[in-house]
C-alpha positions as CSV (number, residue, x, y, z in Angstrom):
1,X,-17.4,-29.7,-5.9
2,X,-14.7,-27.0,-6.4
3,X,-14.7,-25.2,-9.7
4,X,-11.4,-24.9,-11.7
5,X,-10.7,-21.7,-13.6
6,X,-7.9,-21.0,-16.1
7,X,-4.8,-19.1,-15.2
8,X,-5.8,-16.4,-17.7
9,X,-9.2,-16.0,-16.0
10,X,-7.6,-15.7,-12.6
11,X,-5.2,-13.1,-13.9
12,X,-8.0,-11.0,-15.4
13,X,-10.0,-11.3,-12.2
14,X,-7.1,-10.0,-10.2
15,X,-6.3,-7.2,-12.5
16,X,-10.0,-6.0,-12.7
17,X,-10.3,-6.1,-8.9
18,X,-7.2,-3.9,-8.7
19,X,-8.5,-1.3,-11.1
20,X,-6.9,-2.4,-14.4
21,X,-9.9,-3.5,-16.3
22,X,-10.4,-0.6,-18.6
23,X,-8.2,2.0,-20.4
24,X,-7.5,5.1,-18.5
25,X,-9.6,8.2,-18.9
26,X,-8.2,11.0,-21.0
27,X,-7.7,13.3,-18.0
28,X,-7.5,12.0,-14.4
29,X,-10.1,13.3,-12.0
30,X,-10.4,13.5,-8.2
31,X,-13.3,11.1,-8.4
32,X,-11.2,8.6,-10.2
33,X,-8.5,8.9,-7.5
34,X,-11.1,8.4,-4.8
35,X,-12.4,5.3,-6.5
36,X,-8.8,4.0,-6.8
37,X,-8.0,4.5,-3.1
38,X,-11.3,2.9,-2.1
39,X,-10.8,-0.1,-4.4
40,X,-7.3,-0.8,-3.2
41,X,-8.1,-0.2,0.5
42,X,-4.6,1.1,1.2
43,X,-1.6,2.7,-0.3
44,X,1.7,1.5,1.2
45,X,4.0,4.3,2.5
46,X,7.8,3.8,2.1
47,X,10.7,6.1,2.6
48,X,12.5,5.2,-0.6
49,X,12.4,8.2,-3.0
50,X,14.5,7.0,-5.9
51,X,11.7,7.7,-8.3
52,X,8.7,8.9,-6.4
53,X,7.3,8.2,-2.9
54,X,5.6,4.7,-3.0
55,X,2.2,6.0,-2.0
56,X,1.9,8.1,-5.1
57,X,2.6,5.4,-7.7
58,X,-0.4,2.9,-7.5
59,X,-2.9,5.7,-8.5
60,X,-0.6,6.8,-11.3
61,X,-0.5,3.2,-12.6
62,X,-4.2,3.0,-12.7
63,X,-5.5,6.5,-13.7
64,X,-2.4,8.2,-15.2
65,X,-0.9,11.6,-14.5
66,X,-3.1,12.9,-11.7
67,X,-2.2,15.8,-9.5
68,X,-0.3,14.5,-6.5
69,X,-1.6,17.4,-4.5
70,X,-5.0,15.7,-4.6
71,X,-3.6,12.7,-2.6
72,X,-1.7,15.0,-0.2
73,X,-4.9,17.0,0.4
74,X,-6.9,13.8,1.0
75,X,-4.3,12.5,3.4
76,X,-2.9,15.6,5.2
77,X,-5.2,18.5,4.2
78,X,-7.7,20.3,6.4
79,X,-9.0,17.8,8.9
80,X,-12.7,18.2,8.1
81,X,-12.0,17.4,4.4
82,X,-9.7,14.4,4.9
83,X,-10.5,11.2,3.1
84,X,-7.5,9.1,4.2
85,X,-5.6,8.4,7.4
86,X,-2.2,6.7,8.3
87,X,-1.8,3.5,10.2
88,X,-0.1,0.1,10.2
89,X,-2.1,-2.0,7.8
90,X,-0.1,-4.0,5.3
91,X,2.9,-1.9,6.4
92,X,2.7,1.8,7.1
93,X,-0.2,2.8,4.9
94,X,-2.7,5.4,3.8
95,X,-6.2,4.1,4.2
96,X,-9.8,5.3,3.5
97,X,-11.3,6.7,6.7
98,X,-14.1,4.1,6.7
99,X,-11.5,1.5,7.7
100,X,-10.6,3.4,10.9
101,X,-13.1,1.5,13.1
102,X,-11.9,-1.9,11.8
103,X,-8.4,-1.2,13.0
104,X,-9.1,0.0,16.5
105,X,-8.8,-3.5,17.9
106,X,-5.1,-3.5,16.7
107,X,-4.6,-0.1,18.3
108,X,-6.1,-1.5,21.6
109,X,-3.7,-4.5,21.4
110,X,-0.8,-2.1,21.0
111,X,-2.0,-0.1,23.9
112,X,-1.9,-3.3,26.0
113,X,1.6,-4.1,24.8
114,X,0.4,-7.0,22.7
115,X,1.1,-5.6,19.2
116,X,3.6,-3.5,17.5
117,X,7.4,-3.7,17.5
118,X,8.8,-5.5,20.5
119,X,11.1,-2.6,21.3
120,X,8.2,-0.2,21.7
121,X,6.1,-2.4,24.0
122,X,7.9,-1.2,27.1
123,X,5.9,2.1,26.8
124,X,2.6,0.1,27.3
125,X,3.9,-1.0,30.7
126,X,6.8,0.1,32.9
127,X,7.5,3.3,30.9
128,X,3.9,4.2,30.2
129,X,4.0,7.3,32.4
130,X,6.7,8.7,30.2
131,X,4.7,8.1,27.1
132,X,1.6,9.7,28.6
133,X,3.6,12.7,29.7
134,X,4.8,13.2,26.1
135,X,1.2,12.8,25.0
136,X,0.2,15.6,27.4
137,X,2.8,17.9,25.9
138,X,1.3,17.4,22.4
139,X,-2.2,18.0,23.9
140,X,-0.9,21.3,25.3
141,X,1.5,22.5,22.7
142,X,-0.1,21.1,19.5
143,X,1.3,18.9,16.7
144,X,4.9,17.9,17.0
145,X,7.5,15.9,15.2
146,X,10.2,13.9,16.9
147,X,12.7,16.6,16.0
148,X,10.7,19.1,18.0
149,X,11.7,17.4,21.2
150,X,15.0,17.9,23.1
151,X,17.5,15.4,21.6
152,X,14.9,14.4,19.1
153,X,17.0,13.9,16.0
154,X,17.5,10.2,15.1
155,X,20.2,8.6,13.1
156,X,19.2,6.4,10.2
157,X,17.2,3.3,10.8
158,X,14.3,2.8,13.2
159,X,16.5,0.8,15.6
160,X,18.4,4.0,16.2
161,X,15.4,6.2,16.8
162,X,15.7,8.7,19.6
163,X,13.7,8.2,22.7
164,X,11.0,10.7,21.7
165,X,10.6,9.0,18.3
166,X,10.1,5.6,20.0
167,X,7.4,7.0,22.3
168,X,5.7,8.8,19.4
169,X,5.6,5.6,17.4
170,X,4.2,3.6,20.3
171,X,1.5,6.3,20.7
172,X,0.8,6.0,17.0
173,X,0.5,2.2,17.1
174,X,-1.8,2.6,20.1
175,X,-4.1,5.1,18.4
176,X,-3.4,7.9,20.9
177,X,-1.9,10.1,18.1
178,X,-2.0,10.0,14.3
179,X,-0.3,11.9,11.5
180,X,-1.3,15.5,11.4
181,X,0.9,16.3,8.4
182,X,4.2,15.4,6.8
183,X,7.0,18.0,7.1
184,X,9.7,18.5,4.5
185,X,8.2,15.8,2.3
186,X,8.3,12.9,4.7
187,X,8.8,13.7,8.4
188,X,5.7,12.6,10.3
189,X,4.1,15.3,12.5
190,X,1.9,13.8,15.2
191,X,-1.2,15.2,16.9
192,X,-4.0,13.8,19.0
193,X,-6.2,11.4,17.1
194,X,-9.4,13.3,18.1
195,X,-7.9,16.5,16.6
196,X,-7.2,14.9,13.2
197,X,-9.7,12.1,12.4
198,X,-13.1,13.7,11.6
199,X,-15.6,13.5,14.4
200,X,-18.2,11.6,12.4
201,X,-15.6,8.8,11.9
202,X,-14.6,8.7,15.5
203,X,-18.3,8.5,16.4
204,X,-18.7,5.2,14.4
205,X,-19.1,2.2,16.7
206,X,-16.0,0.1,17.3
207,X,-16.7,-3.5,16.2
208,X,-15.6,-6.5,18.2
209,X,-12.2,-7.8,17.0
210,X,-13.7,-10.8,15.2
211,X,-16.2,-8.6,13.4
212,X,-13.4,-6.2,12.4
213,X,-11.2,-9.0,11.2
214,X,-14.0,-10.3,9.1
215,X,-14.5,-6.9,7.6
216,X,-10.8,-6.7,6.7
217,X,-10.8,-10.1,5.1
218,X,-13.8,-9.3,3.1
219,X,-12.1,-6.0,2.0
220,X,-9.0,-7.9,1.1
221,X,-11.0,-10.3,-1.0
222,X,-12.7,-7.5,-2.9
223,X,-9.4,-5.7,-3.5
224,X,-7.6,-8.9,-4.7
225,X,-10.5,-10.5,-6.6
226,X,-9.0,-14.0,-6.1
227,X,-6.5,-15.1,-3.5
228,X,-5.3,-17.8,-1.3
229,X,-6.0,-17.8,2.4
230,X,-2.5,-16.5,3.3
231,X,-2.9,-13.7,0.7
232,X,-6.2,-12.7,2.1
233,X,-4.5,-12.4,5.6
234,X,-1.4,-10.7,4.2
235,X,-3.3,-7.7,2.7
236,X,-3.9,-6.3,6.2
237,X,-1.3,-8.3,8.0
238,X,-3.7,-10.6,9.9
239,X,-2.3,-13.6,11.8
240,X,-3.7,-17.1,11.0
241,X,-5.7,-17.3,14.2
242,X,-7.2,-13.8,13.4
243,X,-8.5,-15.0,10.0
244,X,-9.0,-18.8,10.0
245,X,-12.6,-18.8,11.3
246,X,-13.5,-15.7,9.3
247,X,-12.5,-17.3,6.0
248,X,-14.4,-20.4,6.8
249,X,-17.5,-18.3,7.7
250,X,-17.3,-16.2,4.6
251,X,-17.0,-19.4,2.5
252,X,-20.1,-20.9,4.2
253,X,-22.0,-17.7,3.4
254,X,-20.9,-17.9,-0.3
255,X,-19.1,-14.5,0.0
256,X,-15.9,-16.4,-0.8
257,X,-16.1,-19.1,-3.4
258,X,-13.4,-21.8,-3.3
259,X,-11.8,-22.4,-6.7
260,X,-8.7,-24.1,-8.1
261,X,-6.5,-22.2,-10.6
262,X,-5.4,-24.4,-13.4
263,X,-1.7,-25.4,-12.9
264,X,-1.6,-24.1,-9.3
265,X,-1.6,-26.1,-6.1
266,X,-4.0,-25.5,-3.2
267,X,-7.3,-23.6,-3.0
268,X,-7.9,-20.0,-3.9
269,X,-11.0,-17.9,-2.9
270,X,-13.0,-15.9,-5.4
271,X,-15.0,-13.0,-4.1
272,X,-18.6,-13.4,-5.2
273,X,-18.7,-9.9,-6.7
274,X,-15.4,-10.3,-8.7
275,X,-15.6,-9.5,-12.4
276,X,-14.1,-11.7,-15.1
277,X,-13.5,-9.3,-18.0
278,X,-12.9,-10.8,-21.4
279,X,-9.8,-8.7,-21.9
280,X,-7.7,-6.2,-20.0
281,X,-6.7,-3.0,-21.6
282,X,-3.7,-1.6,-19.7
283,X,-0.3,-0.2,-20.0
284,X,1.2,0.6,-16.6
285,X,4.5,0.8,-14.7
286,X,4.1,-0.9,-11.3
287,X,5.7,0.3,-8.1
288,X,7.6,-2.4,-6.2
289,X,5.1,-1.7,-3.3
290,X,2.0,-2.0,-5.5
291,X,-0.7,-4.3,-4.0
292,X,-1.0,-6.1,-7.3
293,X,2.6,-7.5,-7.0
294,X,3.8,-7.0,-3.4
295,X,3.1,-10.6,-2.6
296,X,5.9,-12.1,-4.7
297,X,4.7,-15.7,-4.8
298,X,1.3,-14.6,-6.0
299,X,2.9,-12.4,-8.7
300,X,4.9,-15.5,-9.9
301,X,1.9,-17.7,-9.8
302,X,-0.4,-15.4,-11.7
303,X,2.0,-13.7,-14.1
304,X,4.9,-16.2,-14.3
305,X,7.1,-13.3,-13.3
306,X,9.9,-13.7,-10.7
307,X,10.4,-10.4,-9.0
308,X,12.8,-9.2,-6.3
309,X,13.5,-5.5,-5.8
310,X,17.1,-4.6,-6.0
311,X,17.2,-2.1,-3.1
312,X,17.2,-5.0,-0.6
313,X,19.8,-7.0,-2.6
314,X,23.6,-6.6,-2.4
315,X,24.8,-4.9,-5.6
316,X,26.8,-7.9,-6.8
317,X,23.6,-10.0,-6.6
318,X,21.2,-7.7,-8.4
319,X,20.0,-8.9,-11.8
320,X,17.8,-6.1,-12.9
321,X,19.1,-3.0,-11.2
322,X,18.4,-1.0,-8.0
323,X,14.8,0.1,-8.4
324,X,13.2,-1.8,-11.2
325,X,9.5,-1.4,-12.0
326,X,7.6,-4.2,-13.8
327,X,5.6,-3.1,-16.9
328,X,2.1,-4.4,-17.3
329,X,0.7,-4.5,-20.8
330,X,-2.7,-6.1,-21.3
331,X,-2.9,-8.9,-18.8
332,X,0.8,-9.7,-18.8
333,X,4.0,-8.3,-17.2
334,X,6.2,-8.0,-20.3
335,X,9.2,-6.0,-19.1
336,X,11.0,-4.3,-16.2
337,X,12.9,-1.1,-16.2
338,X,15.4,0.3,-13.6
339,X,14.6,4.0,-13.0
340,X,15.8,7.0,-11.1
341,X,14.5,10.5,-11.0
342,X,17.4,13.0,-11.1
343,X,15.5,16.0,-9.8
344,X,18.5,18.3,-9.7
345,X,19.2,17.9,-13.5
346,X,15.5,17.3,-14.5
347,X,16.1,13.9,-15.9
348,X,14.4,10.5,-15.7
349,X,17.3,8.1,-15.9
350,X,16.6,4.7,-17.4
351,X,19.4,2.5,-16.3
352,X,18.1,-0.6,-18.0
353,X,15.2,-2.2,-19.8
354,X,14.7,-5.9,-19.7
355,X,12.0,-7.5,-21.9
356,X,10.4,-10.7,-20.7
357,X,10.5,-13.8,-22.9
358,X,7.5,-13.8,-25.1
359,X,6.8,-10.1,-24.8
360,X,4.5,-9.1,-27.8
361,X,5.6,-6.9,-30.7
362,X,5.2,-3.3,-29.8
363,X,5.8,-3.9,-26.0
364,X,9.0,-1.9,-26.0
365,X,7.4,1.0,-27.8
366,X,4.4,0.9,-25.4
367,X,6.9,1.0,-22.5
368,X,8.7,4.0,-23.9
369,X,5.4,5.9,-24.2
370,X,4.6,5.1,-20.6
371,X,8.0,6.3,-19.5
372,X,7.4,9.6,-21.3
373,X,4.1,10.0,-19.4
374,X,5.9,9.2,-16.2
375,X,8.6,11.8,-16.8
376,X,6.0,14.4,-17.6
377,X,4.1,13.6,-14.4
378,X,7.2,13.9,-12.3
379,X,8.2,17.2,-14.0
380,X,11.3,15.8,-15.6
381,X,11.8,17.4,-19.0
382,X,14.5,15.0,-20.2
383,X,14.8,11.2,-20.5
384,X,18.3,9.7,-20.4
385,X,18.7,6.0,-21.4
386,X,22.0,4.8,-20.0
């Protein structure tokens, strides 16, 4: 027999797993940030900087106006004190260090030319000597960005990367190098993995691929609370054949409990430790790259909220602006607002606010309060509603 749960229960399970169960603390703390990064499992990195870099926003949504230097320090601070590392997980991501061993199988596949972007795989084979020569230069000269190499400036778009950048990215996929720091706000500076990742993490045993994939699926299930098989795979971008047996095994062991969500087709899987709070106390703006909503079909199923970010849509086809953030209130997404940080003039520009049908009384006022908190966090003294 497969239990059926209500849509409201499923929504509250998902929100609690993602760190939205309780009201924020009065003052954010480093320990609250650490709990958030651990619970989510990854913070997606994206180059878009219309409002703030994507990796900063999920923690803000959950714990409020924390000091962004804390996240920078955890990701790119002194090596011995790091708590996060960069790698390809969902997309380019910041991940807790304990996940490093579980992604080494993916690094090994890239090293063999079996993973990573197709255009980079040539460096695993016929052009491997060139890649290893560049690696030797980093070994000798220290951390380097693509721009430090002769002819190393790229034009926009990864498909127009210079040759040095292509090699560096293959070395990154393959685990030979990792991010030492970010220069000028976003340019990745590479160094040997063994000079960046703490020695105690590198000393952890490397699990077999099947065991690593099992660990990733279980981590996905904890972070999502409730999800379909495809959503469990998508969290760390696993392929169907990398997750099928694992999901079946975890179900047999009662780690994953199959359930049906009222009104939804197909099976979902509930993590055995998932909480079902009676209510969700939240008021949060959500980044388009937030793990709560990045899987758009799941967002629509759980929240009855159709979401497509405008940056990937031609201007004439946009319905809610260029960079619109959903607004979560309680356990519902009740509005969306198109925002821009004008750092030069010190303004948070609100291009539009769209309330959802059925938004409760007071939702707009709650949104305006959150927008003021956001502006203060970003150091923007003025809010302009256009």
